C-alpha positions in Angstrom: 59.1 28.1 -38.8 57.6 31.3 -37.8 55.4 33.6 -39.9 56.8 36.7 -41.4 54.6 39.9 -41.0 55.2 43.1 -42.9 53.2 46.4 -42.0 53.1 49.4 -44.4 51.3 52.5 -45.1 48.7 52.7 -47.9 46.4 55.6 -49.1 46.4 58.5 -46.5 45.8 56.6 -43.4 45.2 52.8 -44.2 47.6 50.2 -42.8 48.6 47.4 -45.2 49.7 44.1 -43.9 51.3 41.0 -45.5 51.6 37.7 -43.5 54.0 35.0 -45.1 54.5 31.5 -44.2 58.3 31.1 -44.2 58.1 27.3 -44.7 56.2 27.4 -47.9 56.5 31.0 -49.1 52.7 31.4 -49.3 51.9 35.0 -48.5 48.5 36.9 -47.8 47.7 40.5 -47.9 45.0 41.5 -45.3 42.7 43.6 -47.4 44.0 45.5 -50.5 43.7 49.1 -49.7 45.9 50.3 -52.5 47.3 48.2 -55.6 50.6 50.2 -55.8 51.4 50.2 -52.1 50.9 46.4 -51.8 52.9 45.8 -55.0 55.7 47.9 -53.5 55.8 46.0 -50.2 55.9 42.8 -52.3 58.8 44.1 -54.2 60.7 45.2 -51.0 60.2 42.0 -49.4 60.5 39.7 -52.3 57.4 37.8 -51.3 54.9 36.5 -53.7 51.2 37.0 -53.1 49.2 33.9 -53.0 46.0 35.1 -51.0 44.1 38.2 -50.1 42.1 37.9 -46.9 39.3 40.5 -47.0 37.8 41.8 -43.7 35.0 43.9 -45.2 33.5 45.3 -48.4 34.5 49.1 -48.0 36.3 50.5 -51.1 39.5 51.5 -49.2 39.9 47.8 -48.3 39.1 46.1 -51.6 40.1 48.6 -54.4 43.5 46.9 -55.0 42.0 43.5 -55.5 41.5 43.3 -59.2 44.9 44.5 -60.3 46.6 42.3 -57.7 44.7 39.2 -58.6 45.4 39.8 -62.3 49.1 40.1 -61.7 49.6 37.4 -59.1 46.6 35.0 -59.3 46.1 35.4 -55.7 43.0 33.6 -54.1 40.5 36.0 -52.6 38.8 35.2 -49.5 36.1 37.2 -47.8 33.0 37.3 -45.7 29.9 35.5 -47.2 27.6 38.3 -46.2 29.6 40.9 -48.4 30.6 38.6 -51.4 28.7 40.6 -53.8 30.7 43.8 -53.0 34.2 42.1 -52.9 35.6 42.1 -56.5 37.2 38.8 -57.7 36.1 36.9 -54.6 37.0 33.1 -54.8 35.9 31.8 -51.5 33.5 33.0 -48.9 33.9 32.4 -45.2 31.7 32.6 -42.1 32.3 32.5 -38.4 34.4 29.5 -37.3 35.8 28.8 -40.6 39.6 28.1 -41.2 41.9 29.8 -43.6 45.3 28.6 -44.6 48.2 30.5 -45.8 50.7 27.7 -46.4 51.0 26.1 -43.2 49.6 28.9 -41.2 46.1 28.4 -39.9 43.8 31.4 -39.1 40.3 31.3 -37.8 37.4 33.5 -38.9 35.7 35.5 -36.3 32.3 37.3 -37.3 32.7 41.1 -36.0 29.5 43.0 -37.1 29.2 46.6 -36.3 31.4 48.7 -38.8 29.6 46.7 -41.5 27.2 43.8 -40.8 29.3 41.2 -42.6 32.7 42.4 -41.3 35.2 39.5 -40.1 38.5 39.3 -38.3 41.2 36.6 -38.9 42.9 35.2 -35.9 46.1 33.2 -36.3 46.4 31.6 -32.9 49.7 30.0 -33.7 51.4 33.5 -34.5 49.3 35.4 -31.8 48.3 37.7 -34.6 44.8 39.2 -35.0 43.8 41.0 -38.2 40.9 43.1 -37.2 40.2 45.3 -40.0 38.1 48.2 -39.0 36.4 46.7 -35.9 39.1 47.2 -33.3 41.8 50.0 -33.7 44.8 50.7 -31.5 43.0 52.8 -28.7 39.8 52.8 -30.8 37.0 51.0 -32.7 35.2 51.5 -35.9 32.4 53.7 -36.7 28.9 52.1 -36.7 28.0 52.4 -40.5 25.6 49.4 -40.3 25.6 47.7 -37.2 24.2 48.6 -33.8 26.1 49.4 -30.5 25.1 45.9 -29.3 26.6 44.4 -32.4 29.9 46.2 -32.0 30.1 45.7 -28.3 29.6 41.9 -28.9 32.1 41.8 -31.7 34.6 43.7 -29.4 33.9 41.1 -26.6 35.1 38.3 -28.9 38.2 40.0 -29.8 39.0 41.0 -26.1 38.7 37.4 -25.2 41.8 36.6 -27.1 45.2 36.2 -25.2 46.8 39.3 -24.0 50.0 38.7 -26.0 48.0 38.8 -29.2 49.4 41.5 -31.7 46.6 43.5 -33.1 46.9 44.6 -36.8 44.1 47.0 -37.8 43.0 48.7 -40.9 44.0 52.3 -40.2 46.6 54.5 -38.5 44.2 56.4 -36.3 46.2 55.9 -33.2 47.1 59.5 -32.3 43.7 61.0 -32.7 42.2 57.9 -30.7 44.7 58.5 -27.9 43.4 62.1 -27.6 39.8 60.9 -27.3 40.9 58.2 -24.8 42.5 60.7 -22.6 39.4 62.8 -22.6 37.3 59.8 -21.8 39.6 58.2 -19.1 41.9 60.9 -17.8 42.7 59.1 -14.7 44.2 56.1 -16.5 48.0 56.2 -15.8 48.9 53.3 -18.3 47.0 55.3 -20.9 48.9 58.5 -20.3 52.2 56.8 -20.6 51.0 55.1 -23.8 49.7 58.3 -25.3 53.0 60.0 -24.8 54.9 57.1 -26.5 52.3 57.4 -29.4 52.8 61.1 -29.8 56.7 60.6 -29.8 56.5 57.7 -32.3 54.2 59.6 -34.8 56.5 62.5 -34.6 59.4 60.4 -35.8 57.1 59.2 -38.5 56.7 55.6 -37.2 53.6 53.5 -37.5 52.0 52.4 -34.2 50.7 49.2 -35.6 50.7 46.4 -34.2 49.8 46.8 -30.6 49.3 44.2 -28.1 45.9 43.2 -27.1 46.6 43.4 -23.4 47.6 46.9 -23.8 44.4 47.5 -25.6 42.4 45.9 -22.7 44.2 48.3 -20.3 44.0 51.6 -22.2 41.4 51.5 -25.0 38.2 53.1 -23.8 35.8 51.1 -26.1 37.1 47.7 -24.4 36.6 49.3 -21.0 33.0 50.4 -21.2 32.3 48.1 -18.2 34.7 50.1 -16.0 33.1 52.5 -13.4 35.5 55.4 -14.7 34.1 55.2 -18.2 30.5 55.0 -17.2 31.0 58.0 -15.1 32.7 59.9 -17.9 29.3 59.6 -20.1 27.1 60.2 -16.9 26.0 56.5 -17.0 27.2 55.1 -13.7 25.6 51.8 -12.9 24.2 51.4 -16.3 25.0 48.4 -18.6 28.3 48.4 -20.4 26.6 48.2 -23.8 24.8 51.7 -23.0 28.3 53.1 -21.9 29.9 51.9 -25.1 27.1 53.3 -27.3 27.5 56.8 -25.5 31.5 56.6 -25.8 31.0 55.9 -29.5 28.6 58.7 -30.1 30.9 61.0 -28.2 33.9 59.9 -30.4 31.8 60.7 -33.4 31.5 64.3 -32.4 35.0 64.4 -31.0 
């Protein structure tokens, strides 16, 4: 039986996600940005929370854990490198480890950059990637702890996944990301079409998550740092992609 995935807003701009195994009823929250929002989503769906899969330690991804764990008994799983900062953690994971939500199986991918211990969860059978704050729709996370090389390497791992992968990220930043992407890659026709669709969706109050990874590869400037057009946009034609990526990330920080 297929997985059920429910996406909902949390806080001011976080994205909450529940993934449920229809065969067993097991259900995981990806992070816990806000206790009340997750609880409302569970009530709306009628699902019972059994797991919380944590991508990283930041407060806006873990603050809902204590209350949800007390109420549901959910097992909290998160990156080993950030275990001390994740309340109620029951199991730590590293690159290559497997997590189970009922009969669903996810692989842990280490994605340092936003934080050094950040991980993503890749459910190959469901073609679902839960990327936290590493890869956003049309964007990527700020480098709070890692280097540009760390993040470029992490993005490379994620962009190697199949094009039909659905990307679930930690924030609804897509409209502002689209405006930066257009500034950095103005000749990208696919990007222009996508940006217009995003503008219309947000005007209707719709979320833009998930997106398709193939779409990100074609339009997300942070995955396209190896393309000549992006190198030219930051006056680094002929330079290594990681240098172009670093310049794009610094530009976005100022944008």
